[in-house]
C-alpha positions as CSV (number, residue, x, y, z in Angstrom):
1,X,39.5,12.5,18.1
2,X,37.3,11.3,21.0
3,X,37.5,8.2,23.1
4,X,40.2,6.7,21.0
5,X,37.7,4.5,19.0
6,X,36.0,6.8,16.6
7,X,37.5,9.3,14.2
8,X,35.6,12.5,14.0
9,X,36.6,15.4,11.8
10,X,35.2,18.9,12.2
11,X,35.9,22.0,10.3
12,X,34.2,25.4,10.1
13,X,31.2,24.1,12.0
14,X,30.6,21.3,9.6
15,X,30.6,17.8,11.2
16,X,32.2,14.9,9.3
17,X,31.9,11.6,11.1
18,X,34.7,9.2,9.9
19,X,33.2,6.3,11.8
20,X,29.9,6.7,9.9
21,X,31.7,7.1,6.6
22,X,33.4,3.8,7.0
23,X,30.3,2.0,8.3
24,X,31.0,1.7,12.1
25,X,28.0,1.4,14.3
26,X,28.4,4.2,16.8
27,X,27.8,7.7,15.6
28,X,29.4,10.6,17.4
29,X,29.7,14.2,16.4
30,X,32.0,17.0,17.5
31,X,31.5,20.6,16.6
32,X,34.5,22.6,15.5
33,X,34.3,25.2,18.3
34,X,33.6,22.4,20.8
35,X,37.3,21.8,20.8
36,X,37.6,25.0,22.8
37,X,34.9,24.1,25.3
38,X,37.7,22.7,27.5
39,X,38.2,26.3,28.6
40,X,35.2,25.8,31.0
41,X,36.2,22.2,31.8
42,X,33.4,20.6,29.8
43,X,35.6,19.2,27.0
44,X,34.3,17.9,23.7
45,X,31.1,15.9,23.9
46,X,28.7,14.0,21.7
47,X,25.7,15.9,20.5
48,X,23.5,12.8,21.0
49,X,24.1,10.9,24.2
50,X,21.6,8.5,25.6
51,X,22.5,9.5,29.2
52,X,21.6,13.2,28.4
53,X,18.2,12.5,26.9
54,X,15.3,14.3,28.6
55,X,11.7,14.7,27.4
56,X,11.7,16.0,23.9
57,X,9.6,19.1,24.3
58,X,11.4,20.1,27.5
59,X,14.7,19.8,25.7
60,X,13.5,21.7,22.7
61,X,12.0,24.5,24.9
62,X,15.2,24.7,26.9
63,X,17.4,25.1,23.9
64,X,15.3,27.3,21.7
65,X,12.8,29.0,24.1
66,X,14.3,32.5,23.4
67,X,13.7,32.1,19.7
68,X,10.2,30.6,19.9
69,X,7.0,32.6,19.9
70,X,4.8,29.7,20.9
71,X,4.3,25.9,20.4
72,X,1.2,23.8,19.8
73,X,0.4,20.3,18.7
74,X,-2.7,18.9,17.0
75,X,-4.2,16.6,14.4
76,X,-3.6,17.8,10.9
77,X,-4.9,16.1,7.8
78,X,-7.3,13.2,8.4
79,X,-8.7,10.7,5.8
80,X,-11.7,8.7,7.1
81,X,-13.4,5.9,5.3
82,X,-17.2,5.4,5.8
83,X,-18.7,2.0,5.4
84,X,-22.4,1.0,5.4
85,X,-22.2,-1.7,8.1
86,X,-25.4,-3.4,7.0
87,X,-24.4,-3.7,3.3
88,X,-20.7,-4.4,3.3
89,X,-20.9,-8.2,2.8
90,X,-22.6,-10.1,-0.1
91,X,-25.0,-12.0,2.2
92,X,-26.2,-8.7,3.7
93,X,-26.9,-7.3,0.2
94,X,-28.9,-10.4,-0.7
95,X,-31.0,-10.1,2.5
96,X,-31.6,-6.5,1.8
97,X,-33.1,-7.0,-1.6
98,X,-34.9,-10.3,-0.9
99,X,-36.3,-9.8,2.6
100,X,-36.5,-5.9,2.9
101,X,-37.4,-4.9,-0.6
102,X,-39.0,-8.2,-1.8
103,X,-36.9,-8.4,-5.0
104,X,-36.4,-12.1,-5.8
105,X,-33.4,-11.7,-8.2
106,X,-30.4,-9.6,-7.3
107,X,-29.2,-8.7,-10.8
108,X,-27.0,-6.1,-12.4
109,X,-30.0,-4.2,-13.4
110,X,-31.3,-4.0,-9.8
111,X,-27.9,-2.5,-8.6
112,X,-27.7,-0.2,-11.6
113,X,-31.2,1.2,-10.8
114,X,-29.9,2.3,-7.3
115,X,-26.9,3.9,-9.0
116,X,-29.1,5.7,-11.6
117,X,-31.4,7.0,-8.8
118,X,-28.4,8.4,-6.9
119,X,-26.9,10.0,-10.0
120,X,-30.2,11.7,-10.8
121,X,-30.6,13.0,-7.3
122,X,-27.0,14.5,-7.4
123,X,-27.7,16.2,-10.7
124,X,-31.0,17.6,-9.4
125,X,-29.3,18.7,-6.1
126,X,-26.6,20.6,-8.0
127,X,-29.2,22.2,-10.3
128,X,-31.6,23.3,-7.6
129,X,-28.8,24.8,-5.4
130,X,-27.0,26.4,-8.3
131,X,-23.8,24.4,-7.6
132,X,-21.3,24.0,-10.4
133,X,-20.7,20.3,-11.2
134,X,-18.0,19.3,-13.6
135,X,-15.5,16.5,-14.4
136,X,-12.2,16.8,-12.7
137,X,-9.4,17.6,-15.1
138,X,-6.2,15.7,-15.1
139,X,-3.2,17.6,-13.6
140,X,-5.4,20.2,-11.9
141,X,-5.4,20.2,-8.1
142,X,-9.1,20.2,-7.0
143,X,-8.5,22.2,-3.8
144,X,-6.9,25.0,-5.7
145,X,-9.6,25.0,-8.4
146,X,-12.5,25.4,-5.9
147,X,-10.7,27.9,-3.6
148,X,-12.4,31.0,-5.2
149,X,-15.8,29.4,-4.4
150,X,-14.8,28.7,-0.8
151,X,-13.6,32.3,-0.4
152,X,-17.1,33.5,-1.7
153,X,-18.7,31.2,0.9
154,X,-16.5,32.7,3.7
155,X,-17.2,36.2,2.6
156,X,-21.0,35.6,2.8
157,X,-20.5,33.6,6.0
158,X,-22.7,30.7,4.8
159,X,-22.2,27.0,5.1
160,X,-23.0,24.1,2.8
161,X,-21.9,22.5,-0.4
162,X,-20.1,24.9,-2.7
163,X,-18.7,22.7,-5.5
164,X,-19.1,19.2,-6.9
165,X,-16.7,17.2,-9.0
166,X,-17.1,14.0,-10.9
167,X,-14.2,11.6,-11.3
168,X,-13.7,8.1,-12.8
169,X,-11.8,6.2,-10.1
170,X,-11.2,2.6,-8.9
171,X,-13.7,1.6,-6.2
172,X,-15.1,-1.4,-4.4
173,X,-18.4,-2.8,-5.6
174,X,-20.1,-6.2,-6.2
175,X,-19.8,-8.6,-9.1
176,X,-23.0,-10.6,-9.9
177,X,-22.7,-13.8,-11.8
178,X,-25.0,-16.7,-12.7
179,X,-24.0,-20.1,-11.2
180,X,-22.2,-22.3,-13.7
181,X,-24.3,-25.3,-12.8
182,X,-28.1,-25.3,-12.3
183,X,-29.4,-24.8,-8.7
184,X,-32.7,-25.6,-7.0
185,X,-33.4,-21.8,-6.8
186,X,-33.5,-20.3,-10.3
187,X,-33.2,-16.8,-8.8
188,X,-29.9,-17.7,-7.1
189,X,-27.0,-15.4,-8.0
190,X,-23.3,-15.3,-6.8
191,X,-22.2,-12.0,-5.3
192,X,-18.6,-11.2,-4.7
193,X,-16.4,-8.2,-4.0
194,X,-14.5,-6.6,-6.9
195,X,-12.6,-3.5,-7.8
196,X,-13.9,-1.6,-10.8
197,X,-13.7,1.8,-12.3
198,X,-16.8,4.0,-12.0
199,X,-17.9,7.5,-11.2
200,X,-17.2,9.1,-7.8
201,X,-18.7,12.4,-6.6
202,X,-16.5,14.9,-4.7
203,X,-18.6,17.3,-2.5
204,X,-16.7,20.3,-1.3
205,X,-18.4,21.5,1.9
206,X,-17.9,24.4,4.3
207,X,-19.0,23.0,7.7
208,X,-19.9,25.1,10.7
209,X,-17.9,23.0,13.1
210,X,-15.1,21.2,11.1
211,X,-14.5,24.0,8.5
212,X,-13.8,23.0,4.9
213,X,-14.2,19.3,4.4
214,X,-14.4,17.0,1.3
215,X,-16.8,14.1,1.0
216,X,-16.2,11.5,-1.8
217,X,-19.2,9.3,-2.4
218,X,-19.1,6.3,-4.7
219,X,-22.0,6.0,-7.1
220,X,-22.0,2.2,-7.1
221,X,-23.4,-0.1,-4.5
222,X,-22.6,-0.3,-1.5
223,X,-21.8,3.5,-1.8
224,X,-18.4,3.6,0.0
225,X,-17.6,7.1,1.3
226,X,-14.3,8.9,2.1
227,X,-13.9,12.1,4.1
228,X,-11.1,14.6,4.2
229,X,-10.9,17.0,7.1
230,X,-8.2,19.0,8.8
231,X,-7.6,19.6,12.5
232,X,-6.4,23.2,11.9
233,X,-9.8,24.0,10.2
234,X,-11.6,22.8,13.3
235,X,-9.4,24.9,15.6
236,X,-10.0,27.9,13.4
237,X,-13.8,27.5,13.8
238,X,-13.4,27.1,17.6
239,X,-11.3,30.3,17.9
240,X,-13.8,32.3,15.8
241,X,-16.6,31.1,18.0
242,X,-14.7,32.2,21.1
243,X,-13.7,35.5,19.4
244,X,-10.0,34.9,19.9
245,X,-7.8,36.8,17.5
246,X,-5.3,34.8,15.4
247,X,-3.3,34.8,12.1
248,X,-3.5,31.6,10.1
249,X,-1.8,30.8,6.8
250,X,-2.8,27.6,4.9
251,X,-2.8,25.0,7.7
252,X,-0.7,26.7,10.3
253,X,-1.3,29.3,13.0
254,X,1.4,32.0,12.9
255,X,0.0,34.2,15.7
256,X,-2.7,33.9,18.3
257,X,-3.9,36.0,21.2
258,X,-4.3,33.1,23.6
259,X,-2.0,30.1,23.1
260,X,-3.6,28.1,25.9
261,X,-7.0,28.4,24.2
262,X,-5.4,27.4,20.9
263,X,-4.1,24.1,22.4
264,X,-7.4,23.6,24.2
265,X,-9.2,23.9,20.8
266,X,-6.9,21.3,19.4
267,X,-7.6,18.9,22.3
268,X,-11.4,19.3,21.9
269,X,-11.4,17.5,18.5
270,X,-13.2,14.2,19.5
271,X,-14.8,11.2,17.8
272,X,-18.2,12.4,18.9
273,X,-17.8,15.8,17.1
274,X,-16.5,14.2,13.9
275,X,-19.1,11.5,13.8
276,X,-22.0,14.0,14.3
277,X,-20.9,16.2,11.4
278,X,-20.1,13.3,9.1
279,X,-23.4,11.7,9.8
280,X,-25.2,14.9,8.9
281,X,-23.4,15.5,5.6
282,X,-23.7,11.8,4.6
283,X,-27.4,12.1,5.1
284,X,-27.5,15.3,3.0
285,X,-25.3,14.3,0.0
286,X,-25.2,10.5,0.3
287,X,-27.5,7.9,-1.3
288,X,-31.0,7.9,0.0
289,X,-32.7,5.0,1.9
290,X,-36.3,5.0,3.0
291,X,-37.3,5.0,6.6
292,X,-38.5,1.4,6.2
293,X,-35.1,0.4,4.8
294,X,-33.2,2.1,7.6
295,X,-35.5,0.6,10.2
296,X,-35.0,-3.0,9.1
297,X,-31.3,-2.8,8.3
298,X,-28.3,-1.4,10.1
299,X,-27.5,1.4,7.7
300,X,-25.3,3.5,9.9
301,X,-21.9,4.3,8.8
302,X,-18.8,2.8,10.4
303,X,-16.0,5.3,10.3
304,X,-12.4,4.0,10.1
305,X,-9.2,6.1,10.0
306,X,-7.5,5.5,6.6
307,X,-4.7,8.1,7.0
308,X,-3.9,10.5,9.8
309,X,-1.3,13.2,10.5
310,X,-0.3,14.5,13.9
311,X,2.0,17.5,14.1
312,X,4.0,19.6,16.6
313,X,4.4,23.2,15.4
314,X,7.2,25.5,16.6
315,X,6.5,29.1,15.7
316,X,9.7,31.2,15.6
317,X,9.9,34.9,16.1
318,X,12.2,35.5,13.2
319,X,13.0,33.8,9.9
320,X,16.8,33.5,10.2
321,X,17.1,31.0,13.0
322,X,14.5,28.6,11.7
323,X,15.9,28.5,8.2
324,X,19.6,28.0,9.1
325,X,18.8,25.6,11.9
326,X,16.7,23.4,9.6
327,X,19.5,23.3,7.1
328,X,22.0,22.0,9.6
329,X,19.5,19.6,11.1
330,X,19.1,18.0,7.7
331,X,22.9,17.6,7.3
332,X,23.3,16.0,10.7
333,X,20.0,14.0,10.7
334,X,20.9,12.1,7.5
335,X,24.0,10.8,9.2
336,X,22.7,10.2,12.7
337,X,19.1,9.0,12.2
338,X,20.0,5.4,11.7
339,X,17.7,2.4,11.6
340,X,18.2,1.7,15.3
341,X,17.3,5.3,16.3
342,X,14.2,5.3,14.1
343,X,13.0,2.2,15.8
344,X,13.7,3.8,19.2
345,X,11.7,6.8,18.3
346,X,8.8,4.7,17.2
347,X,9.1,2.6,20.3
348,X,9.6,-0.8,18.7
349,X,12.3,-3.5,18.6
350,X,14.2,-3.8,15.3
351,X,14.0,-7.3,13.8
352,X,14.4,-9.0,10.5
353,X,10.7,-9.4,10.0
354,X,10.0,-5.7,9.9
355,X,7.8,-4.9,6.9
356,X,7.9,-1.7,4.9
357,X,10.5,1.1,4.7
358,X,13.1,2.0,7.3
359,X,15.2,4.9,6.0
360,X,15.7,8.7,6.3
361,X,15.7,10.9,3.2
362,X,15.4,14.5,2.2
363,X,12.7,15.3,-0.4
364,X,12.6,18.5,-2.5
365,X,9.1,19.5,-3.5
366,X,7.6,22.7,-4.9
367,X,9.7,25.8,-5.2
368,X,12.8,24.3,-3.5
369,X,10.9,23.4,-0.4
370,X,12.7,20.6,1.5
371,X,11.2,17.9,3.7
372,X,13.3,15.7,6.0
373,X,11.6,12.2,6.3
374,X,12.2,9.2,8.4
375,X,10.3,6.2,7.2
376,X,9.1,3.3,9.4
377,X,6.8,0.5,8.0
378,X,3.8,2.3,6.5
379,X,4.3,5.5,8.5
380,X,6.9,8.2,8.4
381,X,8.0,11.2,10.4
382,X,8.7,14.4,8.5
383,X,10.1,17.8,9.4
384,X,10.0,20.9,7.3
385,X,10.0,24.7,7.7
386,X,7.4,26.8,5.9
387,X,6.3,30.4,5.6
388,X,9.8,31.4,7.0
389,X,8.2,31.3,10.5
390,X,7.5,27.8,11.7
391,X,9.1,24.4,12.0
392,X,6.8,21.3,11.9
393,X,7.4,17.8,13.1
394,X,4.7,15.6,11.7
395,X,3.9,11.9,12.1
396,X,1.9,10.4,9.2
397,X,0.3,6.9,9.4
398,X,-1.3,5.0,6.6
399,X,-2.0,1.9,8.7
400,X,-2.7,2.2,12.4
401,X,-2.1,-1.5,12.8
402,X,1.6,-0.7,12.6
403,X,1.3,0.9,16.0
404,X,-0.9,-1.8,17.5
405,X,-3.9,0.7,17.3
406,X,-7.4,0.1,16.0
407,X,-8.6,2.1,13.0
408,X,-12.1,2.8,14.3
409,X,-12.9,6.5,14.9
410,X,-13.8,5.8,18.5
411,X,-10.1,5.1,19.2
412,X,-9.0,8.6,18.1
413,X,-7.9,9.5,21.7
414,X,-5.6,6.5,21.8
415,X,-4.1,7.6,18.5
416,X,-3.5,11.1,19.9
417,X,-1.7,9.8,23.1
418,X,0.5,7.4,21.1
419,X,1.4,9.9,18.5
420,X,2.2,12.5,21.1
421,X,4.7,10.1,22.7
422,X,6.4,9.4,19.3
423,X,6.5,13.1,18.2
424,X,7.9,13.9,21.6
425,X,10.8,11.5,21.1
426,X,11.4,12.9,17.7
427,X,11.4,16.4,19.1
428,X,14.0,15.3,21.6
429,X,16.2,13.8,18.9
430,X,15.8,16.9,16.6
431,X,16.5,19.3,19.5
432,X,19.9,17.8,19.9
433,X,20.5,17.8,16.1
434,X,19.4,21.4,15.9
435,X,21.6,22.4,18.8
436,X,24.6,23.1,16.5
437,X,26.5,26.1,15.2
438,X,24.9,27.5,12.1
439,X,26.2,29.8,9.4
440,X,25.6,33.4,10.3
441,X,27.1,35.5,7.4
442,X,28.5,38.2,9.7
443,X,31.7,38.6,7.8
444,X,29.8,38.7,4.5
445,X,27.4,41.3,5.8
446,X,30.0,43.6,7.2
447,X,32.1,43.3,4.1
448,X,29.2,44.8,2.0
449,X,28.8,48.5,1.7
450,X,25.8,50.2,3.3
451,X,24.0,53.4,2.3
452,X,23.0,55.9,4.9
453,X,20.9,58.6,3.4
454,X,22.8,59.8,0.4
455,X,26.2,58.5,1.8
456,X,27.6,55.2,0.7
457,X,29.8,53.6,3.5
458,X,32.3,51.0,2.3
459,X,32.4,47.5,3.8
460,X,34.8,46.3,6.5
461,X,37.1,43.4,5.6
462,X,38.3,41.0,8.3
463,X,41.8,41.0,6.7
464,X,42.1,44.8,6.8
465,X,45.1,45.5,9.0
466,X,44.1,49.1,9.7
467,X,40.7,48.1,11.0
468,X,42.2,45.3,13.2
469,X,44.6,47.8,14.8
470,X,41.9,50.3,15.3
471,X,39.6,47.8,16.9
472,X,42.3,46.6,19.3
473,X,43.0,50.2,20.4
474,X,39.3,50.9,20.9
475,X,39.0,47.7,23.0
476,X,41.9,48.6,25.2
477,X,40.5,52.1,25.6
478,X,37.1,50.9,26.6
479,X,37.7,52.0,30.3
480,X,37.2,55.6,29.2
481,X,33.6,56.4,30.1
482,X,33.1,59.3,27.8
483,X,35.0,57.7,24.9
484,X,38.1,59.0,23.1
485,X,38.5,61.7,20.5
486,X,39.9,61.1,17.1
487,X,43.2,62.8,18.2
488,X,43.5,60.6,21.3
489,X,42.8,57.4,19.3
490,X,45.3,58.4,16.6
491,X,48.1,59.0,19.1
492,X,47.3,55.6,20.8
493,X,47.6,53.9,17.4
494,X,50.9,55.5,16.6
495,X,52.4,54.7,20.0
496,X,51.0,51.1,20.3
497,X,52.1,49.9,16.8
498,X,55.2,52.2,16.3
499,X,53.7,53.9,13.3
500,X,54.6,57.3,11.9
501,X,52.0,60.0,11.1
502,X,53.0,59.8,7.4
503,X,52.1,56.1,7.3
504,X,48.8,56.5,9.0
505,X,47.4,60.0,9.1
506,X,44.6,61.6,11.0
507,X,42.4,61.8,7.9
508,X,42.8,58.1,7.3
509,X,41.7,57.4,10.9
510,X,38.6,59.6,10.5
511,X,37.8,57.6,7.3
512,X,38.0,54.3,9.3
513,X,35.9,55.7,12.1
514,X,33.2,56.7,9.6
515,X,33.1,53.1,8.3
516,X,32.8,51.7,11.8
517,X,30.1,54.2,12.7
518,X,28.2,53.5,9.4
519,X,28.0,49.8,10.2
520,X,26.8,50.4,13.8
521,X,30.0,49.4,15.5
522,X,30.9,52.8,16.8
523,X,28.9,55.6,18.4
524,X,29.5,59.2,19.6
525,X,29.2,60.3,23.2
526,X,26.2,62.6,22.9
527,X,27.1,65.6,20.8
528,X,30.8,65.3,21.6
529,X,33.3,64.1,19.0
530,X,34.3,61.3,21.2
531,X,33.9,57.7,20.1
532,X,33.3,54.4,21.8
533,X,32.3,50.9,20.7
534,X,28.6,49.9,20.7
535,X,27.5,46.6,22.1
536,X,27.6,45.1,18.7
537,X,30.9,46.7,18.1
538,X,32.4,45.0,21.2
539,X,31.3,41.6,20.0
540,X,32.6,42.2,16.4
541,X,35.9,43.6,17.7
542,X,36.4,40.6,20.0
543,X,35.5,38.2,17.3
544,X,37.9,39.8,14.8
545,X,40.8,39.9,17.2
546,X,40.3,36.5,18.6
547,X,40.0,35.0,15.1
548,X,43.3,36.5,14.1
549,X,45.4,36.3,17.3
550,X,43.8,33.5,19.3
551,X,42.3,31.0,16.8
552,X,43.6,31.3,13.3
553,X,47.1,32.6,14.2
554,X,48.2,29.7,16.5
555,X,46.7,27.0,14.4
556,X,48.3,28.3,11.2
557,X,51.6,28.6,12.9
558,X,51.5,25.0,14.0
559,X,50.7,23.9,10.4
560,X,53.5,25.8,8.7
561,X,56.2,26.8,11.2
562,X,56.3,25.0,14.5
563,X,54.1,22.1,15.7
564,X,54.4,21.5,19.5
565,X,54.7,17.9,20.6
566,X,51.6,16.8,22.5
567,X,53.6,14.6,25.0
568,X,55.4,17.7,26.5
569,X,52.6,20.2,26.4
570,X,52.0,22.4,29.5
571,X,49.1,21.9,31.8
572,X,46.9,24.4,30.1
573,X,43.3,23.9,29.1
574,X,43.8,26.4,26.2
575,X,46.8,24.6,24.9
576,X,44.9,21.2,25.1
577,X,42.1,22.7,23.1
578,X,44.6,23.9,20.4
579,X,46.0,20.3,20.1
580,X,42.4,19.0,19.6
581,X,41.6,21.6,17.0
582,X,45.0,21.0,15.2
583,X,44.4,17.2,15.2
584,X,40.8,17.7,13.7
585,X,42.2,20.0,10.9
586,X,44.8,17.4,10.1
587,X,42.2,14.6,9.9
588,X,39.9,16.6,7.6
589,X,42.9,17.5,5.3
590,X,43.8,13.8,5.1
591,X,40.2,12.9,4.3
592,X,39.9,15.5,1.5
593,X,43.2,14.5,0.1
594,X,42.0,10.8,0.0
595,X,38.7,11.9,-1.7
């Protein structure tokens, strides 16, 4: 119990917040072993405290720096829409056909002719370059289907279009209708925007600067274009150009020779670079306009960000910490990432007029892979671990207007700065959520038998009385520099625990010593038959003994035999910690009984 206002129950490292269970506003968490932190005068504390917040990355690095290999942040997936500025409105289309091309009537046949010309050109382009062009099949992921073709391009180290798909999809085009009533101009037609279903072309391209990109081009006027690119692919091309070694899997860098150059490559992705490459490929695979048409009309593409992802990647040295830490983070995050905290992370004030989602969930996707998501308006923050090596915090936006940002590609730097601030706040929150005790199956591992060569060594059980006695004697005899022989250890055991040689013989001791040695807890002094605990053995021995005598023993005695009164307790930090732990166990037992 903390502060007298909020009931918190902790057991075995698992945090149960009674205040949150019953809908109270304040959320506090106390870890089980935090009850014993009073030994150093710190006392139990809240995992998330506004007064202790520092910059997110600094907090994360301070807590997990010893486990991290490196950290980097960058744009990930980007979806960019390309509009023909001079042909996006009906009046512009009428001007284009009347004044530029001299066509008096803008009819369906006129627009269809432009579509047919473009379709014919695409088919000829695919045929002349030997590129496979086929209809996209339902249920088949296009990126996986064309991956072998991309690998062949990379093996030959060539760039260009390597596959084309056709797909029937909804798109924006113009509806042409004859006026209901006669007009002075018999050629007058009404043009209006409409959504209809027609053919779209997907061009899969390997670009020299941006890496693999996808261009979707509409076959109907005004030929709306959509581009998919990935910041990790751009960084890969940059590192190859600088001849910096790296290991990349899918869309993540797992190792790199120069981390500073990796981050510098991520920061170099600019609107100018993206526009130059998109303009080039739009000219190559897009609909064709003559020099005269381009000269009299503004037929340049306006690029707008439709969807964008910005991620912070934490690459860990080993699999175990990241997997277990992420599991505990999901447990605590679902309880603690409330609507108010989501709004604080996104830097907005919570009000009743907020549009869109405002929630935190855990999604399970392919092969049991979990993603923790916090939704806000049309954006969401997600965290997931992948490849057993990295943890990713990623901000996804489907509408930059939610952040007060403009969607034009020229404002990409402003998006980067704003998203860095938000992901930094999220990293600060997650750092404190991750700073918890996680389940390390030490007792389970030691209890399992191990095989050394042809010898099978039995496991060590924490409830084995013989092992507990032996570890205590070995700990007390740790001041012997050269270790102790089996005879000396046997005599110490008989004397300390008042045993007889018939109850615990020398052969039984040697059997126990072989078990400790097989599990790496005991070592010999050179070639002598004298034994001493290893560094790991010291930790395990202290853990076993403290668990039995200092932790489990006193708490169990207070539950079943004698429960000291808290009003008359001695002035002892250790005794105060026992009372806190005893109270926490009592609360969780009551909760489970009520459930």
